[in-house]
Structures are given as C-alpha cells and as structure tokens.
C-alpha positions in Angstrom: 0.0 0.0 0.0 1.4 3.4 -1.0 1.1 6.2 1.6 0.9 9.7 0.2 2.4 12.5 2.2 0.1 15.4 2.8 0.6 18.5 0.6 1.7 21.8 2.0 -1.8 23.1 1.3 -3.3 20.3 3.3 -1.0 20.9 6.2 -1.8 24.6 6.1 -5.5 23.8 6.1 -5.1 21.4 9.0 -3.2 24.1 11.0 -5.9 26.6 10.3 -8.9 24.5 11.2 -7.5 22.7 14.2 -9.6 23.2 17.4 -6.5 23.0 19.6 -4.1 26.0 19.9 -1.2 25.1 17.6 2.0 27.2 17.5 5.7 27.4 16.8 7.9 29.4 19.2 11.6 30.0 19.8 13.6 29.9 23.0 14.1 33.6 22.7 10.6 34.1 23.9 8.4 34.7 20.8 5.7 32.9 18.9 6.7 32.6 15.3 3.5 31.0 14.0 0.1 30.5 15.6 -3.2 29.2 14.3 -6.5 31.1 14.4 -7.7 29.2 17.5 -5.4 31.5 19.6 -7.3 34.6 18.6 -10.6 32.8 19.3 -9.6 31.8 22.8 -7.6 34.9 24.0 -9.1 37.7 21.9 -5.7 39.0 20.8 -4.8 39.3 17.1 -2.1 37.2 15.5 0.0 40.3 15.1 -0.3 41.2 18.8 0.6 37.7 19.9 3.6 37.3 17.7 5.0 40.8 18.1 5.4 40.7 21.9 7.3 38.3 24.1 5.0 35.5 25.2 5.9 36.1 28.8 4.0 39.4 28.5 0.8 37.4 28.4 1.6 35.0 31.3 0.2 35.6 34.7 2.8 37.2 37.0 2.6 34.3 39.4 3.3 31.8 36.6 6.3 33.5 35.0 9.0 31.7 37.0 7.6 28.3 36.4 7.2 29.1 32.7 10.8 30.2 32.4 12.0 26.9 34.0 9.8 25.0 31.5 11.3 26.9 28.6 14.8 26.2 29.8 14.0 22.5 29.9 12.8 22.7 26.3 15.9 24.5 25.3 17.9 21.6 26.8 15.9 19.2 24.6 13.4 17.9 27.2 9.8 17.8 26.0 6.9 19.2 27.9 4.3 16.5 28.5 1.8 18.5 30.5 2.3 22.0 31.9 -0.3 24.5 32.8 -0.1 28.3 33.3 -2.5 31.2 33.0 -2.6 33.5 29.9 -4.0 37.0 29.9 -7.0 37.5 27.6 -7.7 40.8 25.8 -10.7 41.5 28.1 -8.3 41.5 31.1 -9.2 38.1 32.5 -7.0 35.0 32.5 -7.6 31.5 31.2 -5.7 28.2 32.1 -3.7 26.8 29.2 -2.4 23.2 29.2 0.8 22.7 27.1 2.4 19.8 25.2 5.6 20.9 23.5 8.5 19.2 21.7 11.8 21.0 20.9 13.3 20.6 17.5 16.8 19.2 18.0 18.1 20.7 14.8 16.9 24.3 15.5 15.8 26.5 18.3 12.1 26.0 17.4 9.5 24.7 19.7 6.4 22.8 18.4 3.5 23.1 20.8 -0.1 22.1 21.2 -2.0 24.2 23.8 -5.6 23.8 25.0 -7.9 26.0 27.1 -8.6 24.0 30.2 -10.3 26.7 32.2 -13.6 24.9 32.2 -11.9 21.6 33.4 -10.2 23.5 36.2 -13.5 25.0 37.3 -15.2 21.6 37.2 -12.4 20.2 39.4 -12.9 23.0 41.9 -16.7 22.4 41.9 -16.1 18.6 42.2 -13.8 19.1 45.2 -16.4 21.4 46.9 -19.1 18.8 46.2 -17.1 16.0 47.7 -16.3 18.0 50.7 -19.9 19.0 51.3 -21.3 15.5 50.8 -18.6 14.0 53.0 -19.4 16.5 55.8 -23.2 15.9 55.4 -22.6 12.1 55.7 -20.6 12.4 58.8 -23.4 13.9 60.9 -25.9 11.0 60.5 -23.0 8.5 60.6 -22.0 9.8 64.0 -25.5 9.3 65.3 -25.7 5.8 63.9 -22.3 4.8 65.3 -23.3 6.2 68.7 -26.6 4.3 68.7 -25.0 1.0 67.7 -22.3 1.5 70.4 -25.0 1.9 73.0 -26.7 -1.3 71.8 -23.4 -3.2 71.8 -22.5 -2.0 75.3 -25.7 -3.5 76.8 -26.7 -0.2 78.4 -30.2 -0.3 76.8 -30.8 -4.0 77.4 -29.3 -7.4 76.8 -29.2 -8.6 73.3 -29.3 -12.3 72.2 -26.4 -13.8 70.4 -27.9 -13.2 66.9 -28.7 -9.6 67.6 -25.2 -9.1 69.1 -23.6 -10.5 65.9 -25.7 -8.2 63.7 -24.8 -5.1 65.8 -21.2 -6.0 65.6 -21.4 -6.3 61.8 -23.2 -3.0 61.6 -20.6 -1.3 63.9 -17.7 -2.7 61.8 -19.2 -1.4 58.6 -20.0 1.9 60.2 -16.4 2.4 61.2 -15.4 1.3 57.7 -17.6 3.9 56.1 -16.2 6.5 58.5 -12.7 5.6 57.3 -13.7 6.0 53.7 -15.2 9.5 54.4 -12.0 10.4 56.3 -9.9 9.3 53.3 -11.9 11.6 50.9 -11.7 14.5 53.3 -8.0 14.1 54.0 -7.2 13.9 50.3 -9.1 17.1 49.7 -7.2 18.8 52.5 -3.8 17.5 51.2 -4.5 18.8 47.7 -5.5 22.2 49.1 -2.6 22.4 51.5 -5.0 22.7 54.4 -4.0 19.6 56.4 -2.0 20.9 59.3 0.4 18.6 61.2 0.5 18.9 65.0 4.2 18.2 65.4 5.6 16.7 68.6 8.0 14.0 69.8 6.5 10.6 68.8 7.8 7.5 70.6 8.2 4.8 68.1 7.5 2.0 70.6 4.3 3.7 71.6 3.2 4.2 68.0 3.6 0.6 67.1 1.8 -0.5 70.3 -1.1 1.7 69.4 -1.3 0.2 65.9 -1.1 -3.3 67.3 -4.0 -2.6 69.7 -6.2 -0.9 67.0 -5.7 -3.4 64.2 -5.5 -6.8 66.0 -9.3 -7.4 66.0 -9.4 -6.2 62.4 -6.8 -8.8 61.5 -8.8 -11.5 63.3 -11.8 -10.7 61.1 -9.6 -11.6 58.0 -8.3 -14.7 59.7 -4.8 -13.2 59.6 -2.2 -13.0 62.4 -0.9 -9.5 63.2 2.6 -9.6 64.7 4.3 -6.4 65.9 8.0 -7.1 66.5 9.6 -5.4 69.6 10.4 -1.9 68.6 13.5 0.0 69.7 13.2 1.7 73.0 13.8 5.4 73.5 13.7 6.2 69.7 11.6 9.1 68.6 10.6 10.9 65.4 9.1 14.3 65.0 5.6 14.1 63.7 1.9 14.2 64.1 1.2 11.0 66.1 -2.4 10.7 64.8 -1.3 11.0 61.2 1.5 8.6 61.6 -0.9 6.2 63.2 -3.1 6.7 60.1 -0.2 5.9 57.8 0.5 2.6 59.6 -3.2 1.7 59.8 -3.6 2.1 56.0 -0.5 0.0 55.3 -1.6 -2.7 57.7 -5.2 -2.7 56.4 -3.9 -3.2 52.8 -1.6 -6.0 54.0 -4.5 -7.8 55.7 -6.7 -7.5 52.5 -4.1 -9.2 50.3 -3.3 -12.0 52.8 -4.9 -15.4 52.8 -6.4 -17.1 55.8 -3.8 -18.3 58.3 -1.1 -15.9 57.0 0.8 -13.4 59.1 1.4 -9.7 58.7 4.5 -8.3 60.4 4.9 -4.7 61.6 8.3 -3.5 62.6 10.5 -0.5 63.1 14.3 -0.4 62.9 16.5 2.5 63.9 19.5 3.6 61.9 22.0 6.3 62.8 19.8 9.1 61.3 16.4 7.5 60.3 13.8 5.1 61.5 12.5 2.7 58.9 8.9 1.4 59.4 7.9 -1.8 57.6 4.7 -3.7 57.0 5.3 -7.1 55.6 2.6 -9.4 54.1 2.6 -12.9 52.5 0.3 -11.9 49.7 0.7 -12.5 45.9 3.0 -9.5 45.4 2.3 -6.3 43.3 1.8 -6.9 39.6 4.6 -5.5 37.5 2.3 -3.3 35.3 0.7 -1.8 38.4 3.8 -0.9 40.4 4.3 2.5 38.8 0.7 3.5 39.7 0.7 2.1 43.2 0.6 5.4 45.0 -1.8 7.1 42.6 -5.3 7.9 43.8 -8.3 5.8 42.8 -6.1 3.0 41.5 -6.3 -0.7 42.4 -4.7 -3.8 41.0 -7.0 -6.3 39.2 -6.6 -9.2 41.6 -10.1 -10.7 41.8 -8.8 -13.7 43.7 -7.8 -11.5 46.6 -9.5 -8.9 48.8 -7.1 -6.3 47.5 -9.8 -4.7 45.4 -11.9 -3.5 48.3 -11.8 0.1 49.4 -11.6 3.4 47.5 -8.1 3.3 46.2 -7.1 6.4 48.2 -5.2 4.8 51.1 -1.8 4.7 49.5 -2.1 8.1 47.9 -2.8 9.5 51.4 0.1 7.5 52.8 2.5 9.0 50.4 1.3 12.5 50.9 1.4 12.3 54.7 4.9 10.7 54.8 6.2 13.4 52.4 4.7 16.1 54.5 6.7 14.7 57.4 9.8 15.0 55.3 10.1 11.3 54.8 10.3 8.8 52.0 7.9 5.9 51.2 8.4 2.9 49.0 8.0 -0.9 48.6 9.8 -4.1 47.9 7.8 -6.9 46.3 8.1 -10.3 44.6 5.4 -12.1 42.8 4.1 -15.1 44.8 6.3 -14.1 47.8 4.7 -11.0 49.3 5.3 -7.3 49.7 7.1 -5.0 52.2 5.7 -1.5 52.3 8.1 0.9 54.1 8.6 4.5 55.0 11.5 6.3 56.6 11.5 9.3 58.9 14.4 11.2 60.5 15.2 10.4 64.1 14.7 13.2 66.5 16.4 11.7 69.5 19.9 11.9 68.2 22.0 15.1 67.9 23.9 15.8 64.7 27.0 17.5 65.8 30.3 18.5 64.2 28.5 19.5 61.0 29.4 23.2 61.2 25.6 23.8 61.3 25.0 23.7 65.1 22.3 25.9 66.5 22.0 27.0 70.1 18.4 26.7 71.3 17.8 29.1 74.2 14.5 27.9 75.6 13.3 27.2 79.2 10.2 25.1 78.3 11.5 21.6 77.9 8.8 20.5 75.5 9.3 23.5 73.2 13.1 23.0 73.4 12.8 19.3 72.4 10.5 20.3 69.5 12.9 22.9 68.3 15.9 20.6 68.5 13.9 17.8 66.7 12.9 20.1 63.9 16.5 21.3 63.4 17.8 17.7 63.6 15.4 16.6 60.8 16.9 19.3 58.6 20.5 18.2 59.4 21.4 20.7 62.0 23.0 19.9 65.3 21.3 21.5 68.4 22.3 22.3 71.9 19.7 23.4 74.4 20.3 26.1 77.0 17.3 26.6 79.4 18.8 29.7 81.2 20.8 32.8 80.3 23.7 31.4 82.3 23.7 28.1 80.4 23.5 30.1 77.1 26.5 32.2 78.0 28.4 29.1 79.0 27.6 27.4 75.7 28.6 30.4 73.6 31.8 30.8 75.5 32.7 27.1 74.8 32.2 27.0 71.1 30.8 28.7 68.0 27.3 28.2 66.6 25.8 28.9 63.2 22.7 30.5 64.7 20.7 31.0 67.9 17.0 30.6 68.6 16.1 32.8 71.5 13.2 32.9 73.9 12.9 36.3 75.5 11.3 35.2 78.8 13.8 33.1 80.7 14.0 32.1 84.4 17.1 34.2 85.2 16.4 37.3 83.0 15.4 38.6 79.7 16.7 37.3 76.3 17.2 40.9 75.3 20.1 41.1 77.7 21.8 38.2 75.9 21.1 39.7 72.5 22.7 43.0 73.5 25.7 41.0 74.8 26.0 39.1 71.5 26.0 42.4 69.5 28.5 44.0 71.7 31.0 41.2 71.3 33.0 41.3 68.0 33.1 37.5 67.9 29.3 37.2 67.9 28.2 40.5 66.5 27.0 39.0 63.3 25.6 35.7 64.8 22.1 35.2 63.3 19.3 35.1 65.9 15.8 33.9 65.5 13.4 35.0 68.3 10.9 32.3 69.3 8.4 33.8 71.8 4.8 33.5 72.9 4.6 37.3 72.9 6.4 38.4 69.7 5.0 42.0 69.6 6.1 42.7 73.2 9.5 41.0 72.5 10.0 43.1 69.3 9.5 46.3 71.3 11.8 45.1 74.1 14.5 44.1 71.8 14.4 47.3 69.7 13.0 45.9 66.4 15.3 44.8 63.6 18.1 47.1 64.6 19.7 44.3 66.6 19.9 42.0 63.6 17.1 39.5 64.4 16.6 37.3 61.4 12.9 36.4 62.1 10.3 36.6 64.9 8.4 33.4 65.4 5.3 33.1 67.6 4.4 30.1 69.6 3.1 27.6 68.5 6.0 27.3 66.1 5.6 27.5 62.4 8.0 24.6 61.5 8.5 25.6 57.8 9.2 29.2 58.7 11.7 28.2 61.4 13.6 25.9 58.9 13.7 28.7 56.3 15.0 31.2 58.8 17.8 28.9 60.1 18.6 27.4 56.7 18.9 30.8 55.2 21.6 32.0 57.6 23.4 28.8 58.8 27.0 28.5 57.9 28.4 30.9 60.5 30.6 33.7 59.4 31.3 32.4 55.9 30.0 34.8 53.3 27.9 33.6 50.4 29.9 33.5 47.2 28.3 35.4 44.3 29.6 35.4 40.7 28.8 38.7 38.9 29.0 38.8 35.1 28.7 42.4 33.9 29.5 44.5 30.8 32.3 46.3 32.6 33.9 46.8 36.0 31.8 49.8 36.9 28.6 47.9 36.2 29.9 44.9 38.2 30.8 47.0 41.1 27.4 48.6 41.2 25.7 45.1 41.3 28.1 44.1 44.0 27.0 47.1 46.1 23.4 45.8 46.0 24.3 42.5 47.6 23.5 41.7 51.2 26.5 42.3 53.5 26.7 38.6 54.1 27.6 38.0 50.4 30.9 38.3 48.7 30.8 39.3 45.0 33.4 38.5 42.4 33.0 40.6 39.3 33.9 39.3 35.8 33.5 40.8 32.4 34.4 37.9 30.1 33.0 34.4 29.6 36.4 32.7 30.3 37.0 34.6 33.5 33.4 33.9 34.7 33.8 30.2 34.0 37.1 30.1 35.8 35.4 31.5 38.9 32.5 29.2 38.5 34.8 26.1 38.3 37.2 27.1 41.1 35.1 28.9 43.7 31.7 27.1 43.2 29.6 30.2 43.9 26.1 29.7 45.4 24.6 32.3 43.0 25.4 33.8 39.6 24.1 37.3 38.9 24.1 38.5 35.2 23.8 42.2 34.4 21.1 42.4 31.6 23.3 44.8 29.6 26.2 42.4 29.3 26.8 41.6 25.6 24.7 38.7 24.4 27.6 36.8 23.0 29.5 37.0 26.3 26.5 35.6 28.3 25.9 32.9 25.6 29.5 31.8 25.7 29.5 31.7 29.5 26.3 29.6 29.7 27.6 27.3 27.0 30.8 26.7 29.1 28.7 26.3 32.3 27.0 23.3 30.8 30.1 21.3 31.0 30.0 21.4 34.8 26.8 19.4 34.8 25.4 20.9 38.0 22.6 23.3 38.8 23.3 26.9 38.0 21.3 29.3 40.2 20.9 32.4 38.0 19.5 35.8 38.7 19.2 38.6 36.0 19.3 42.2 37.1 18.7 45.5 35.1 20.9 48.5 35.8 20.9 51.0 37.4 18.4 50.0 40.2 19.1 46.3 40.3 15.5 45.4 39.7 15.0 41.6 39.8 13.6 40.5 36.5 13.6 36.7 36.9 13.3 34.3 39.8 16.1 32.0 40.6 16.3 29.4 37.9 17.3 25.9 38.7 19.0 23.7 36.2 21.7 24.3 33.6 20.7 27.3 31.6 21.1 26.9 27.8 22.9 29.3 25.6 19.7 30.5 24.1 18.7 31.8 27.5 20.7 35.0 27.1 18.9 36.1 24.0 15.6 35.2 25.4 16.1 37.2 28.5 17.5 40.0 26.5 14.4 40.3 24.4 11.6 38.8 26.5 12.6 40.3 29.9 14.0 43.5 28.5 10.6 44.9 28.0 9.8 44.5 31.7 12.7 46.7 32.9 
C-alpha cells in the first residue's frame, strides 16, 4: 500500500482548522507561527501575539515556572503536561495546558495548547461537592455509630447472640464507612494544602503498640495473624502521632486484605543512625509489574479478583505518600510475585543530635517540650542542636564553642533574652551571629529588643511554624562564611554597582568575560550567579555554554541597571545558551 504525504496546502488547512491552539515558538521568547484558535480563545490578534514576548501574556505568578519549563525545552526535554495562565484581551485569564516538543536541529518549539479553564473550574466544583457531601454524611453516621455503640454495650438492654452479631457487623461497617469518608476529606485537604500537622515528639514503641491494639481485631476478622516485632526503646521521630498512626493503619489494612487465611502480617521498626524505617510485611501475591508505577496514585487498584485487595476506594496509599512526604520522609515498597510485599517509609530520628556539621544551633528555651521540639525540627533538617534553658547556660555554651545561629526565647527564668542579644551584638566574635526569636509574645518581644536594629533574622510566635523556622535557620546557617556570588557584567563599573546591591553577608566576584566567569564558577563554586542584563549577548551565551560542562545546577538571577530590579526568579538547572537572547528580548521589555 502506497502512503501519500500530505501536501503543504493540506498541512496549512489542518493548521488553520484545528480546534487546539497550535503554535511554533523559539527559545528567545516569541511565537513565530500560531493558528486562528489562539485569537478565538484569547481575543488578541495574531500580530499582537507574535510581536510581543509570550511572557507578556503570562500571569505574573506563573512567570517563574514558565521560564523553568522553557529552559527544559531548550535543553531538549519535551513538555508533556504543563499549565499556566494566559491573559485575555478582556483582562481576564484562562488556564492553558501545554504539550511541547523541541526541534533538536533548531531553536524552534512545536507546541499544542488547550484552554482547560472549564476543566479547572469543574475540578474545583467537584472538590467542593465531595467536601460538602462528606461532611453531610458524617453527621448521621456519628448518630448511627453512637446508637450502635449503646446497643453493643448493653446499656439499653441485653441482646441475644444473633442480635449481638448483627450489631457487631453494623458497627464494623459503620467504622469502615467512616474511614472512607475520612480518606476523601483528607485527600481534599492535602490537595489544598490545608492539612496541618501537629508536630511533637512521637515515641516509636508507643506508636507501634497503638497500631497493634487498634488493628488486632481487624486482622482477626480476616483470619490473619498480626505480629508487631519489639520496637527500639527510646527512639523518637518528630511528627503528628495521629497522622503517623493513620499511615500505619492504612498499610496494615492493605496488607490484611491481600493476605490469605492463616497468613501473618508483620509490623516492625528499625532505627539507623539518622532515620527510623517502618515496615509492614505481608505474605500476599505481590504487586503486579504493570501496576507498580501507579501504586501510590489515587483511585487505582490492581486487578486481583482472587484476593481482597480490590476492596476500598483506592485512596489509602495516595494518602500514605502525601502524609509521609509532609513529614519530610520517604515511602516505597519491595515486592516479589508469589512471595509478598514489604511496604516501608522512613522518617528522620529526632532523639539523636547531629554535631560536628558546622551547622550547630544554640536553642535558648526554658520550656522543655518546646526545646525538644525545636531541637527535633532542626535535627530533621540536618542541624545539630544544643539546648540552654537559662541565660547562664546560654552564656556558658557560647563561650565554649561557635554556633551557626541561635533561637532565643525572650522570657527566661534568670532574666530577659534581650540582655543576651545585646551582649552578642557588643562582642566582636558574635556581633553577626544570626538570631531567631521564638516567643509567645512576639510583639512585646520586638518592642523590648528594639526591632530589627539588633539583627534579628525572624520573629516566630508560639506555637511554632515549622517551615518558617527551617527557612530562617537554613537561610543563615553557615556561620561567618559569606555567600559567594559570581557577577557577570558589561564592565567593572557595572559589576561594582551590582556588588554594592548585595547583602552584607555576600561576597561578590566581578567578571566581564566568559572565560573569567567560567574560571570563577569552576574554582570557587559560587552559590549564585548574577548577570547584568546589559552584558553583551555573545559573552553571556558563551559563558552559559561553558557552564553546561560542569553538569550541576546553575542558580541564576538577572538584574537590570541601574536599580538592580530583579527580572527573573532564581532558575534551577543548567541554563542553555539561548537563555541570554531570550532574557535580553523577553525580559528587557519589563525593565
């Protein structure tokens, strides 16, 4: 059979009549060819869309992500599914989903885009509907569960054996329905980022004992033996005990469902130097090869009709992964067909101090629970922590050794933290020591300490915002060493001006040629590269081409003279040579 290639006229007709938004673009930031569907969706004319950088139409909050995606394309990596918001001529925005392939022989990008605003709105409405229905179901379910519990307890009369069995069945299914509703609600909260973790020290032995007690009768209903191996004593992790219990319950529940009568499910925890590994081991059929990649996706179940694996909503493992990752942990599995599966997750230990890292923090806090929590949070992030509960203990610790930072409670048993802070600033050795104030009364503390004049990095209220604490400490840890910044500018004067804009804790090295900049990049390993937007394009292109050979992330910021206005967010990944021209033309209009 002879296949005939379409003519140029046919291709042109296809391009013109397609209902998807088809386009060609270049890595310099411009559309070079678009079909009429663009004008129908956005309202802009073809001339308007092709004569301006496409970043001009992107929602400001989506610009950074769009730049990163373009950089991936310029490196030859296709875009499978990427969404951002595009400005319409009427001033509104619509959501655009992209599939894009770079041409390896040119700088052209071949893209198919689609307006998915309606789908996004439907997803939002679906989430609201699920949340509403779930909440409406919980109210009558609570009443039903309470009534059944009263009957089972015998408080309203003695039941015969048959009635007792029926009530037990109803209670089990009531609890089962409650867990399904909880799964749906939890998934909605996780997606929306509204699920807050109540972090505290969690004893591993106590956690496993609670799971054993809660799931033993459930295992008996499946004819399966649940065996919890003796856990390590005195080992703790930082986490939300209720949510970690939920993670283990889900894993054990799944293991029971795939097990045959008479089999055993083993739950254990082992402590390494830095992490605790939790494992749930079953003797089931193993996870099918074609299902393994989708195991942690929502609403997915293996087709195993011979087992009880297919019961449930298919949400449990998706929730497990989200919860473990929110705890800063890792989850996975080991499986063998016909032999069984080990589901595992790992969390950082919070009962061990990491010292000698050069990232030690002095925690000045008199409340022992808060002090342990602060130390545990820091330990999870790789910081060593020493606790001082009084001013005297803090002074002794500071005299004994150097710290990368200090967390300071203002209200201490033997005085005010403001006294210690003034002492730190008066001593040349600790004048620049970063301090994070952690206090139940931050407003009063700020007034007492004299505001930011004393160099306080951040002010944290109790209860502690874990992420904010980590960002504050991580941003300044490293002691007196200054952050190395490579500056590539058109001349020394421009480079010196950029250097003057840097934070005092940064050390700038100015270069004006590609070879010199690359030499600094290779020898000093700077944390940041700042490029003056007026640097000749060929110099920037040559430098970025050389930087590729280092095969490591290149954090890049572009600034415009003379005010140093930031035009792009920090870009992660090796920037291609085409980036210079794209920034020159696309970002130049924003300066």
